[in-house]
C-alpha positions in Angstrom: 215.6 -26.7 193.9 215.7 -30.0 195.7 213.6 -31.7 193.0 216.0 -30.3 190.3 219.0 -31.7 192.2 217.4 -35.2 192.5 216.6 -35.1 188.8 220.2 -34.3 187.8 221.6 -37.1 190.0 219.1 -39.5 188.5 220.1 -38.6 184.9 223.8 -38.8 185.7 223.4 -42.2 187.3 221.3 -43.5 184.4 224.0 -42.3 182.0 226.7 -44.2 183.9 224.5 -47.3 184.3 223.9 -47.3 180.5 227.6 -47.1 179.8 228.4 -49.9 182.3 225.8 -52.2 180.8 226.6 -51.9 177.2 226.4 -48.5 175.5 230.0 -48.0 174.6 231.9 -44.7 174.6 234.5 -45.9 172.1 235.5 -49.0 170.1 235.5 -52.3 171.9 237.3 -55.3 170.4 235.9 -58.7 171.2 237.8 -60.8 173.7 239.8 -63.7 172.3 239.9 -62.4 168.7 242.7 -61.2 166.6 241.9 -58.4 164.1 244.1 -58.3 161.0 244.3 -55.0 159.2 246.1 -53.6 156.2 247.6 -50.2 156.9 249.1 -47.6 154.6 250.4 -44.1 155.3 251.8 -41.9 152.6 253.0 -38.4 152.3 253.2 -36.2 149.2 254.9 -32.8 148.8 254.5 -30.5 145.8 253.7 -26.9 144.8 250.3 -25.9 146.0 248.6 -26.6 142.6 250.5 -29.7 141.9 248.9 -33.1 141.1 249.5 -36.3 143.1 251.1 -38.0 140.1 253.9 -35.4 139.9 254.5 -35.1 143.6 257.5 -36.3 145.6 256.9 -38.6 148.6 256.8 -42.1 149.9 254.4 -44.7 151.2 254.8 -47.1 154.1 252.5 -50.1 154.0 252.1 -53.0 156.4 249.8 -55.4 158.2 248.6 -54.5 161.6 247.4 -57.1 164.1 245.3 -55.9 167.1 243.9 -58.0 170.0 242.4 -57.2 173.4 244.9 -57.9 176.2 242.9 -56.7 179.2 239.5 -55.1 180.0 238.6 -53.5 183.3 235.7 -55.7 184.8 234.0 -52.6 186.2 234.3 -50.5 183.1 234.3 -52.1 179.6 235.6 -48.9 178.0 238.8 -49.2 180.0 240.9 -51.6 178.0 244.5 -52.5 176.9 245.2 -53.4 173.3 248.2 -55.1 171.8 249.2 -53.8 168.4 251.8 -55.5 166.1 253.0 -54.0 162.8 254.2 -56.6 160.3 255.3 -57.1 156.6 256.5 -53.5 156.2 257.0 -52.2 152.7 258.4 -48.8 151.7 257.9 -47.4 148.2 257.4 -44.3 146.2 254.0 -42.6 146.7 253.8 -41.4 143.1 254.4 -43.3 139.9 258.0 -43.1 138.7 259.9 -44.6 135.7 262.4 -47.2 136.9 265.4 -44.9 136.4 263.9 -42.3 138.7 262.6 -44.7 141.4 265.0 -44.7 144.3 263.0 -47.4 146.0 263.4 -49.9 143.2 265.2 -53.0 144.5 265.1 -51.7 148.1 263.4 -53.5 151.0 262.2 -52.1 154.3 265.2 -53.8 156.0 267.7 -52.2 153.6 266.1 -48.8 154.2 265.5 -48.9 157.9 268.1 -51.3 158.9 267.6 -54.8 160.4 267.6 -53.5 164.0 265.1 -50.7 163.4 262.8 -52.9 161.4 262.7 -55.4 164.2 261.9 -52.6 166.7 259.0 -51.4 164.4 257.6 -54.9 164.2 257.8 -55.6 167.9 254.3 -55.5 169.5 253.4 -52.5 171.7 250.5 -51.7 174.0 247.8 -49.0 173.9 245.6 -48.1 176.8 242.2 -46.9 175.7 239.7 -45.4 178.1 236.3 -44.2 177.0 237.6 -44.4 173.4 240.6 -42.1 174.1 244.3 -43.2 174.2 245.6 -42.7 177.7 248.9 -44.5 177.5 251.3 -46.0 175.1 253.9 -48.7 176.1 256.9 -49.7 174.0 260.6 -50.2 174.5 263.5 -48.2 175.7 266.1 -46.9 173.1 263.8 -47.1 170.1 264.6 -44.5 167.5 262.2 -41.6 167.6 261.2 -42.2 163.9 260.2 -45.7 164.8 258.1 -44.6 167.8 256.4 -41.9 165.7 255.2 -44.5 163.2 253.7 -46.4 166.1 252.0 -43.2 167.3 250.6 -42.8 163.8 248.8 -46.1 164.0 247.5 -45.3 167.5 246.0 -42.0 166.1 243.5 -44.1 164.2 242.5 -46.2 167.2 241.0 -43.5 169.3 237.5 -42.1 168.7 234.3 -41.3 170.5 230.9 -42.6 169.5 229.0 -39.4 170.4 229.0 -36.1 168.6 230.8 -33.2 170.2 234.1 -31.3 170.6 237.0 -32.4 172.8 240.7 -32.3 173.2 242.9 -35.2 172.2 246.6 -36.1 172.3 248.1 -38.0 169.4 251.0 -37.8 166.9 249.8 -34.3 165.8 250.2 -33.0 169.4 247.4 -31.9 171.8 244.6 -30.7 169.5 240.9 -29.7 169.6 238.8 -32.2 167.6 235.1 -32.4 166.7 233.2 -35.7 166.2 230.1 -36.3 164.3 228.6 -39.7 164.9 225.8 -41.4 162.9 225.1 -45.1 163.5 228.3 -47.0 162.5 230.0 -44.0 160.9 232.0 -41.4 162.8 233.8 -38.4 161.3 236.6 -36.6 163.1 237.6 -33.0 162.1 240.8 -31.9 163.7 241.5 -28.1 164.2 245.2 -28.3 163.3 245.8 -24.6 164.2 245.0 -25.5 167.8 247.6 -28.3 168.1 250.2 -27.8 170.8 253.6 -29.4 170.3 257.1 -29.0 171.8 258.4 -27.3 168.7 257.9 -23.6 168.7 259.3 -22.2 165.4 259.3 -18.5 164.4 258.1 -16.2 161.7 258.9 -12.8 160.3 257.5 -9.9 162.3 256.0 -8.2 159.2 252.8 -9.8 157.9 253.5 -8.4 154.4 256.8 -10.4 154.3 255.3 -13.3 156.2 253.8 -16.7 155.4 250.2 -17.9 155.7 249.3 -21.5 156.3 246.0 -23.3 155.7 245.4 -26.8 157.1 242.7 -29.4 157.2 242.4 -32.9 158.7 239.5 -35.2 158.2 239.3 -38.8 159.5 236.3 -41.1 158.7 235.7 -44.3 160.8 233.4 -47.2 159.9 232.6 -49.6 162.7 231.3 -53.2 162.7 230.3 -55.3 165.8 231.5 -52.5 168.1 235.1 -52.3 166.7 236.8 -50.6 163.8 236.2 -51.9 160.3 238.0 -49.1 158.4 239.6 -45.7 158.9 240.5 -43.3 156.1 242.3 -40.0 157.0 243.6 -37.1 154.9 245.5 -34.1 156.2 246.6 -31.2 154.0 248.9 -28.2 154.7 249.4 -25.4 152.2 251.9 -22.7 153.0 252.3 -19.6 150.8 254.0 -16.2 150.8 251.6 -13.4 151.7 253.2 -11.1 149.1 253.1 -13.7 146.3 250.7 -16.6 146.9 251.9 -18.4 143.8 255.0 -19.2 145.8 253.4 -21.9 147.8 254.1 -25.5 148.9 251.7 -28.3 149.9 252.0 -31.4 152.1 249.4 -34.1 151.9 249.4 -37.0 154.4 247.0 -39.9 154.0 246.4 -42.9 156.3 244.2 -46.0 155.7 243.4 -48.8 158.1 241.2 -51.6 156.7 240.0 -54.8 158.4 241.0 -57.8 156.3 240.0 -60.7 158.5 239.3 -61.9 162.1 240.6 -65.1 163.7 241.0 -66.6 167.1 243.4 -64.8 169.2 245.0 -64.9 172.7 242.9 -64.8 175.8 242.7 -61.8 178.0 245.3 -61.3 180.8 244.1 -61.2 184.3 245.0 -58.2 186.4 243.7 -55.4 188.7 245.0 -52.4 186.8 246.8 -51.4 183.6 250.3 -51.0 185.2 250.2 -54.5 186.7 249.1 -56.1 183.4 251.7 -54.3 181.4 254.5 -55.4 183.8 253.2 -59.0 183.7 253.3 -59.1 179.9 256.9 -57.8 179.5 259.0 -56.2 182.2 260.9 -54.2 179.5 257.8 -52.1 178.5 258.1 -48.4 179.2 255.5 -45.7 179.1 256.1 -43.3 176.2 254.2 -40.1 175.5 251.3 -40.0 173.0 252.6 -36.7 171.6 256.1 -36.8 169.8 259.2 -35.8 171.7 261.3 -32.8 170.5 264.3 -34.2 168.7 267.1 -32.2 167.2 268.0 -34.0 164.0 271.5 -33.8 162.6 272.1 -34.0 158.8 274.6 -36.8 158.2 275.3 -35.8 154.6 275.4 -32.0 154.9 278.7 -30.2 154.6 280.2 -28.4 157.6 280.0 -24.6 157.8 283.6 -24.3 156.7 283.1 -26.6 153.7 280.0 -24.7 152.8 281.8 -21.4 153.0 284.7 -22.6 150.9 282.3 -23.6 148.1 280.4 -20.3 147.9 282.8 -17.6 149.2 283.3 -16.0 145.8 279.6 -15.1 145.7 280.1 -12.8 148.7 282.6 -10.5 147.0 281.2 -7.0 146.2 281.2 -7.5 142.4 278.8 -10.4 142.8 276.2 -8.6 145.0 274.2 -7.3 142.1 273.3 -10.9 141.1 270.6 -13.1 142.6 273.3 -15.7 143.4 274.4 -13.5 146.3 271.1 -13.5 148.3 270.5 -17.1 147.4 273.9 -18.1 148.9 273.3 -15.8 151.8 270.1 -17.8 152.7 271.9 -21.1 152.4 274.8 -19.8 154.5 272.4 -18.7 157.3 270.9 -22.2 157.4 274.4 -23.6 157.9 275.2 -21.0 160.5 272.1 -21.9 162.5 273.4 -25.4 163.0 277.0 -24.3 163.7 278.9 -23.5 166.9 280.5 -20.1 167.8 283.9 -21.5 167.0 282.8 -22.5 163.5 281.5 -19.0 162.8 284.6 -17.3 164.2 286.7 -19.5 161.9 284.9 -18.1 158.9 285.0 -14.5 160.2 288.7 -14.7 160.8 289.6 -16.3 157.5 287.5 -14.6 154.8 288.7 -11.7 152.6 288.3 -8.1 153.8 286.0 -7.3 150.9 283.7 -10.3 151.7 283.8 -9.6 155.5 280.9 -7.1 155.6 278.6 -9.7 153.9 279.7 -12.4 156.4 278.8 -10.1 159.3 275.4 -9.7 157.7 275.0 -13.5 157.6 276.2 -14.3 161.0 274.0 -11.6 162.6 271.0 -12.7 160.6 271.3 -16.3 161.8 269.9 -15.0 165.1 271.1 -17.9 167.3 272.9 -17.5 170.7 276.1 -18.9 169.1 276.0 -16.5 166.2 275.4 -13.4 168.4 278.3 -14.4 170.7 280.6 -15.0 167.7 280.0 -11.6 166.0 280.2 -9.7 169.3 283.5 -11.4 170.1 284.8 -10.7 166.6 283.9 -7.0 166.5 285.8 -4.4 168.6 283.4 -1.5 169.2 286.1 0.6 171.0 288.0 0.8 167.7 286.8 3.7 165.5 288.3 2.2 162.4 285.8 -0.7 162.4 282.8 1.6 161.6 281.7 -0.3 158.4 281.6 -3.7 160.0 280.0 -2.4 163.2 277.3 -0.6 161.4 276.6 -3.6 159.2 276.1 -5.6 162.4 273.7 -3.0 163.8 271.7 -2.8 160.7 271.4 -6.6 160.5 270.0 -6.4 164.1 267.5 -3.7 163.1 266.3 -5.9 160.2 266.2 -9.1 162.4 263.2 -11.2 161.6 262.6 -12.5 165.1 264.8 -10.7 167.6 264.9 -11.7 171.2 265.7 -10.0 174.5 269.3 -11.3 174.3 269.9 -9.3 171.2 268.5 -6.1 172.7 270.5 -6.8 175.9 273.7 -7.1 173.9 273.1 -3.7 172.3 272.4 -2.2 175.7 275.7 -3.6 177.0 277.4 -1.9 174.0 275.7 1.4 174.8 276.9 1.2 178.4 280.4 0.3 177.3 283.1 2.0 175.3 282.2 2.9 171.7 285.0 4.5 169.7 282.8 6.1 167.0 280.1 8.7 167.6 278.3 7.5 164.5 278.2 3.9 165.9 277.0 5.1 169.2 274.1 6.9 167.5 273.3 3.8 165.4 273.2 1.6 168.6 270.5 3.8 170.1 268.5 4.1 166.9 268.6 0.4 166.3 267.6 -0.4 169.9 264.4 1.6 169.1 263.7 -0.8 166.2 264.2 -3.8 168.4 262.0 -2.5 171.1 259.2 -2.1 168.6 259.5 -5.6 167.3 259.7 -7.1 170.8 256.6 -5.2 171.8 254.8 -6.4 168.7 255.4 -9.9 170.0 254.0 -9.1 173.4 257.4 -8.5 175.0 256.9 -4.9 176.1 257.3 -5.8 179.8 260.6 -7.7 179.4 263.2 -6.3 181.8 265.6 -5.2 179.1 262.8 -3.6 177.0 261.6 -1.6 180.1 265.2 -0.4 180.7 265.7 0.7 177.1 262.2 2.4 176.9 263.1 4.4 180.0 266.5 5.4 178.5 264.9 6.5 175.2 262.0 8.5 176.8 264.4 10.3 179.2 267.1 10.9 176.5 266.0 14.1 174.7 265.7 16.0 178.0 269.0 14.6 179.3 271.3 16.4 176.9 271.9 19.8 175.3 273.9 18.4 172.4 271.9 18.7 169.2 273.2 15.5 167.6 272.3 13.5 170.8 268.8 14.9 171.0 268.3 13.9 167.3 269.6 10.4 168.1 267.0 9.9 170.8 264.2 11.2 168.7 265.2 8.9 165.8 265.2 6.0 168.3 261.7 6.9 169.4 260.7 7.1 165.7 261.7 3.5 165.4 260.2 2.3 168.7 256.7 3.9 168.1 255.9 3.8 171.8 252.4 5.1 172.6 253.8 6.8 175.7 256.2 8.8 173.5 253.5 10.6 171.7 253.3 13.6 174.1 257.1 13.9 174.0 257.2 13.9 170.2 254.4 16.5 170.1 256.5 18.7 172.4 259.6 18.4 170.2 257.6 19.0 167.0 257.1 22.6 168.2 260.8 23.1 168.8 262.5 26.0 167.2 265.3 23.7 166.1 264.2 22.6 162.6 265.9 19.2 162.8 264.1 18.3 166.0 260.8 19.4 164.6 261.2 17.4 161.4 262.2 14.2 163.1 259.4 14.5 165.7 256.7 15.3 163.1 257.7 12.4 160.8 257.8 10.1 163.8 254.2 11.1 164.6 253.2 10.3 161.0 254.2 6.7 161.5 251.8 6.2 164.5 248.4 4.6 164.3 245.8 7.4 163.8 244.0 6.4 167.0 247.1 7.6 169.0 247.2 11.1 167.4 245.1 12.9 169.9 243.4 16.3 169.5 246.2 17.9 171.5 248.8 16.5 169.1 246.7 17.8 166.1 246.5 21.2 167.7 250.2 21.3 168.1 250.7 20.4 164.4 248.2 23.2 163.4 250.1 25.7 165.5 253.3 24.7 163.6 251.7 24.9 160.2 250.0 28.2 160.9 253.0 29.6 162.8 250.8 30.7 165.8 253.8 30.8 168.2 257.0 30.7 166.2 258.3 31.1 162.6 259.1 27.7 161.2 261.0 26.5 158.2 259.0 25.5 155.1 259.9 21.8 155.3 258.7 21.7 158.9 255.4 23.3 158.1 254.9 21.0 155.1 255.6 18.0 157.2 253.0 19.2 159.8 250.4 19.6 157.0 251.2 16.0 155.8 250.5 14.6 159.2 247.2 16.6 159.6 246.0 15.3 156.2 246.9 11.7 157.1 245.3 11.6 160.5 241.5 11.8 160.0 241.3 15.6 159.7 238.2 17.5 160.7 236.3 19.8 158.4 237.8 22.9 160.1 241.4 21.5 160.0 241.2 20.9 156.3 239.4 24.3 155.6 242.2 26.2 157.5 244.9 24.4 155.5 243.2 25.3 152.2 242.6 28.9 153.3 246.3 29.3 154.0 247.1 28.7 150.3 247.9 32.1 148.8 249.4 33.4 152.0 252.5 31.1 152.0 255.9 31.4 150.4 255.6 30.9 146.6 256.9 27.3 146.5 255.0 26.2 149.5 251.8 27.5 147.9 252.5 25.3 145.0 253.4 22.4 147.2 250.1 22.6 149.1 248.1 22.9 145.9 249.8 19.8 144.6 249.3 17.9 147.8 245.6 18.6 147.8 245.3 17.5 144.2 247.2 14.3 145.0 244.9 13.5 147.9 241.9 13.9 145.6 243.2 11.8 142.7 244.7 9.0 144.7 241.7 8.3 147.0 243.4 8.7 150.3 241.6 8.6 153.7 241.3 12.4 153.7 239.9 12.6 150.1 236.2 12.7 151.2 236.8 15.5 153.7 238.8 17.5 151.2 236.0 17.2 148.7 233.5 18.5 151.2 235.6 21.5 152.0 236.2 22.3 148.4 232.4 22.7 147.9 233.0 26.0 149.6 234.0 28.6 147.0 236.0 30.6 149.5 238.2 27.6 150.2 238.3 26.5 146.6 238.7 29.1 143.9 240.8 29.8 140.8 243.0 32.4 142.6 243.9 30.0 145.3 244.5 26.9 143.1 246.4 28.6 140.2 249.6 29.3 142.1 252.8 28.8 140.0 255.9 27.0 141.1 257.9 23.8 140.8 257.3 22.1 144.1 255.0 19.0 143.8 253.5 16.0 145.5 252.4 12.9 143.6 251.4 9.3 144.4 250.9 6.3 142.1 250.8 2.6 141.9 254.0 0.6 141.3 252.3 -2.7 141.1 248.9 -4.2 141.8 248.4 -8.0 142.1 245.8 -10.1 143.7 248.1 -10.5 146.7 249.9 -7.1 147.1 249.5 -3.5 146.2 252.7 -1.4 146.0 252.5 2.4 145.9 255.0 5.2 145.6 254.9 8.9 146.5 257.3 11.7 145.6 257.2 15.0 147.5 259.5 17.8 146.3 259.7 21.2 148.0 262.0 24.0 146.7 263.1 27.3 148.2 262.0 30.5 146.5 265.4 30.7 144.8 265.0 27.3 143.1 267.3 25.2 145.3 266.0 21.9 146.6 264.7 22.2 150.2 263.3 18.7 150.6 262.9 15.6 148.4 261.0 12.7 149.8 260.5 9.4 148.0 258.4 6.6 149.6 257.5 3.1 148.6 254.8 1.2 150.5 253.4 -2.3 150.3 250.0 -3.6 151.4 249.1 -7.2 151.8 246.8 -9.3 153.9 245.4 -6.1 155.5 249.0 -5.2 156.7 251.2 -2.3 155.7 254.9 -2.1 155.2 257.0 1.0 154.7 259.4 -0.6 152.2 261.6 2.4 151.5 261.9 6.1 152.2 264.8 8.2 151.0 264.6 11.9 152.1 267.2 14.5 150.9 267.3 17.8 152.6 269.3 20.9 151.8 269.3 24.4 153.5 271.4 27.6 153.6 272.5 27.5 150.0 271.0 30.7 148.8 274.2 32.7 149.3 275.8 30.7 146.5 273.6 32.3 143.9 273.0 35.6 145.6 269.4 34.8 146.4 267.3 35.9 149.3 266.4 33.1 151.8 262.7 32.4 152.5 261.0 33.6 155.7 262.5 32.0 158.8 265.4 30.5 157.0 267.9 33.4 156.9 270.2 32.1 159.6 270.3 28.5 158.6 273.7 26.8 158.3 274.6 25.4 155.0 273.7 21.7 155.1 272.7 18.8 152.9 272.1 15.2 154.0 270.0 12.1 153.4 267.9 10.0 155.7 266.5 6.5 154.9 263.8 4.2 156.2 264.1 0.7 155.0 261.5 -2.0 155.8 260.0 0.0 158.6 263.5 0.7 160.2 264.8 4.2 160.4 268.6 4.2 159.7 271.2 6.7 160.8 271.1 9.7 158.5 274.2 10.6 156.5 275.5 14.1 155.8 276.8 15.3 152.4 278.2 18.5 153.9 277.7 20.8 156.9 278.9 24.4 157.1 280.0 26.8 154.5 283.7 25.7 154.5 282.7 22.0 154.2 280.3 22.9 151.4 283.0 24.9 149.4 285.6 22.2 149.8 283.2 19.6 148.5 281.9 21.7 145.7 285.4 22.0 144.2 286.1 18.3 144.7 282.7 17.1 143.8 282.9 14.0 141.6 279.2 13.5 141.1 279.5 10.0 142.5 276.7 9.1 144.8 277.2 8.6 148.5 276.2 5.2 149.9 273.3 5.2 152.4 272.9 1.5 153.0 274.5 -1.5 151.5 274.3 -5.1 152.5 272.4 -8.4 152.6 269.1 -8.4 154.4 267.0 -11.3 155.6 263.4 -10.2 154.7 261.3 -13.4 155.0 262.2 -15.9 157.7 259.6 -18.5 158.6 260.4 -21.8 160.3 258.0 -24.4 161.6 257.6 -28.1 162.3 254.4 -29.7 161.3 253.6 -32.9 163.2 251.5 -35.1 160.9 248.9 -37.5 162.4 250.7 -40.3 160.6 253.7 -39.8 162.9 255.8 -38.2 160.2 257.3 -34.8 160.5 257.3 -31.9 157.9 260.0 -29.2 158.3 259.0 -25.9 156.7 261.5 -23.2 155.9 260.5 -20.0 153.9 263.3 -17.4 153.5 263.8 -14.3 151.4 267.1 -12.5 151.0 267.9 -9.1 149.5 271.2 -7.7 148.4 270.7 -4.0 148.4 272.6 -0.9 147.5 271.0 2.5 148.1 273.0 5.6 147.3 272.2 9.3 146.8 274.0 12.4 145.7 273.6 16.1 144.9 275.4 17.9 142.1 275.5 21.6 141.9 276.8 23.8 139.0 277.0 27.5 139.4 278.3 27.8 135.8 275.2 26.1 134.3 272.9 27.3 137.1 271.7 23.8 137.5 271.4 21.3 140.4 270.8 17.5 140.2 269.8 15.2 143.0 269.7 11.4 142.5 268.6 8.4 144.5 269.8 5.1 143.1 268.4 1.8 144.4 270.0 -1.5 143.3 268.7 -4.9 144.5 268.8 -8.6 143.9 266.1 -10.7 145.6 265.9 -14.5 146.2 263.0 -16.2 147.9 262.6 -19.9 148.6 260.1 -22.1 150.3 261.2 -25.6 151.4 259.0 -28.4 152.8 260.8 -31.6 153.7 259.4 -34.7 155.3 262.3 -36.5 156.9 262.1 -39.9 158.6 265.9 -40.1 159.3 266.2 -43.1 156.8 264.5 -41.3 153.9 263.3 -37.9 153.0 261.2 -36.2 150.4 260.9 -32.5 149.8 259.9 -29.7 147.5 261.3 -26.2 147.0 259.4 -23.3 145.4 261.6 -20.3 144.6 262.0 -17.2 142.6 264.7 -14.6 142.1 265.2 -11.3 140.3 267.6 -8.3 140.0 266.2 -4.8 139.6 267.1 -1.2 139.8 265.1 2.0 140.5 266.5 5.5 140.0 264.9 8.8 141.0 266.6 11.9 139.5 265.6 15.5 139.9 267.1 18.1 137.6 266.6 21.8 138.4 267.6 24.7 136.1 267.4 28.0 138.1 268.6 30.4 135.4 265.0 31.8 135.2 261.9 31.9 137.3 259.8 29.9 137.6 262.7 27.6 137.3 262.6 24.4 135.3 262.3 21.1 137.3 262.3 17.7 135.8 261.7 14.6 138.0 262.3 11.1 136.6 261.6 7.8 138.3 262.9 4.9 136.2 262.7 1.2 136.5 265.1 -0.7 134.3 264.2 -4.0 132.4 264.8 -6.8 134.8 264.8 -10.6 134.7 262.4 -12.8 136.7 263.2 -16.5 137.3 261.0 -19.1 139.0 262.0 -22.6 139.9 260.3 -25.8 141.3 262.5 -28.5 142.7 261.4 -31.9 144.0 263.7 -34.4 145.7 263.7 -37.8 147.3 266.7 -39.5 149.0 267.6 -42.6 151.0 270.2 -42.8 153.8 271.9 -45.4 151.6 272.8 -42.6 149.2 270.2 -43.2 146.4 268.5 -39.9 145.4 266.2 -38.4 142.8 266.0 -34.7 141.9 263.6 -33.0 139.5 264.1 -29.3 138.7 262.0 -27.1 136.4 262.1 -23.4 135.8 260.9 -20.6 133.7 262.4 -17.2 133.0 261.0 -13.9 131.6 262.1 -10.3 131.1 259.9 -7.7 132.7 260.0 -4.5 130.6 261.4 -1.4 132.2 259.3 1.8 132.5 259.3 5.3 133.7 256.7 5.8 136.4 254.2 8.4 135.6 254.1 11.7 137.4 251.8 14.6 136.8 251.4 16.2 133.3 253.1 19.4 134.4 256.3 17.5 135.2 256.2 15.8 131.7 256.0 19.2 130.0 258.8 20.6 132.2 261.1 17.6 131.4 260.6 18.1 127.7 261.8 21.7 128.0 264.8 20.8 130.2 266.0 18.1 127.8 265.2 20.2 124.7 267.5 22.9 126.0 270.2 20.4 126.9 273.3 21.6 128.8 
């Protein structure tokens, strides 16, 4: 052990001795020499597949003079360099015709200003130790943009002459880098995803709706006589939408430092340490950080929020919401609101029309700044029951928030603990708090004080009240929150004899990760389906079967489900047969196990799988692209008398290995058999007449709406029924919301903003005709979508940017017609997508602070043909009979 210690000490001392005697760790300029370099840095922005010739951007070129000011006598790799930038020129980075060249006739002085140019050309000092920049000395009151250009030059002066990984600080931030050294050539690869800066940014909680970035940085050094001969660096950032990778923007930053000549320079300065030498050279030198400071830039030419609102306010009227201009202006208004004060937003809220006000509440809430939250809470009076529409729009916007924080959840908790004038709003507050808890937990905020308080409230809620509506409210909140600790509670309520409790609890369990559905939970679901303890409604049993099938079922679980077919109510028999067939044809996780069980002739035979009826289950693809797969499913369950019991439409999106429940619209009806003198199914004889609709939108469960409840309510609405659908959700939703600042090694800064807005109107209705013995349910979805990705490189004095965007307006209708004049009754399901436009744009721009600007805008448009989504062949045959008979 002693010999090993002595050997290590010897090796370390030998290494230090070699460094002290001549083997350098980094570049060493010669004493008394002035190195004259040419320097260029350019930045280009474009769509991801764009060429350099067509990009927007600018180039800064100059001379750079470097000389050694001081070297530590005891360590030659501890040195102070003076760097002077001179002969600055600024020009377009891409070839332009004269009429489009905003830099034509401009000088660096006219662009930067005389004072700023002088500050840029004033010499500054760099402290290098073992090849790494340890300090930077410049002057007080310099503009940040000027300092950053100096930092960009310093980024090319630090390197190490041995291969290996290390951490460095430069204009990009504090980053991990890897060096590969070979003779007089050194390559540096920077891991840009490791860079730490003061800017934080944010992104959408859903990966499907999010943005992916790919970055690279490569710098190649050539050395001569121990110092830098040339440096070439290229850094690339590509940002794209996960759901549509063609919507992508690119930033390319290049730097080049080339030695032009060497000549006699000033002699070294004597001194004991760096601080003393710096002070002796110029007492006005101040130490500045190697990494950029966080600076809040203010647009000098942008309109105020009020001016912006005045220009676009007509686009927020209800008649305009079906057009893509509505979400496009919604996104631009959010950007203005994020820079505005509370007073600015209150001015807009207090002065817009009543018809546009709900849309403005959407925008103010979606801005998600402390000022916007304060403004909307001050504007809304939750103790007033007449303000239900605006209050619910605020709550839904909170539920859809792209990056909520604890402050937003705390505000809702304060509302809950305060006076709320409307029962419906009180329910929505609790349900939306569940959605916020889930999003905060996904970001690692499950232990935040407010989150813990709300979790405790939700988990204790169902047992704290005997009021049916309140129990349902807490269960819906838990359905949104998806807390692992809520699984046993939901399993308990899934076995409740109250059908509404069971349905909510079971559908909540279906949203959990399969790993959290324990054997105890699956046993409870099996007891429900097979009615081991209680008699359950058909829709509850069907929901339990759906969860068992979707949660990695065992051989016996599947076999017992299949053996039950033939012993169920008629329509449930048909539903289960259709469900099994759908699992087989659509290749679901349970498909393989179902096939195994069906090899057994007892489980799978003609008698069991030839049951007649009109209930059905079907899944299909809406769209399949290289980036996203979109699927739909339709589950329809009828009572034995031909009246709709449950209709469930789902749309899912899968991208980047992530899953998004884009839409669910469920319509339920019960207790309607007395209208046609029919006999209720088993376990449903005492059910109160009821019909309602529940919606899940972008993973957020909304407050259900009721069409009618009770026999008297039913009869009054039957005789006043207009057939017009009832609104379920309407508003403007911020889907994609990604903001980041990219600190380029050159010292320039790229601001990235990707946003997607949706104007949506979902409504549903149920028509019932005793005369024609026909019922019709409809779910109507209308939407206008606008998505844009902006990348801007702003240097205060000039900016260049690119915007990639697309927009569309679409509709999707789901209609079910039932004729129950005979049995088996005729059922026709239709799912129609209308022809819709799709428009795509590419905009590039350059502008100077002096007012000169250049904008290039290109676009293409196409019409996407409409279609009727295919369902099973049996449905097609039935629709033909329904429409052949007519009314």
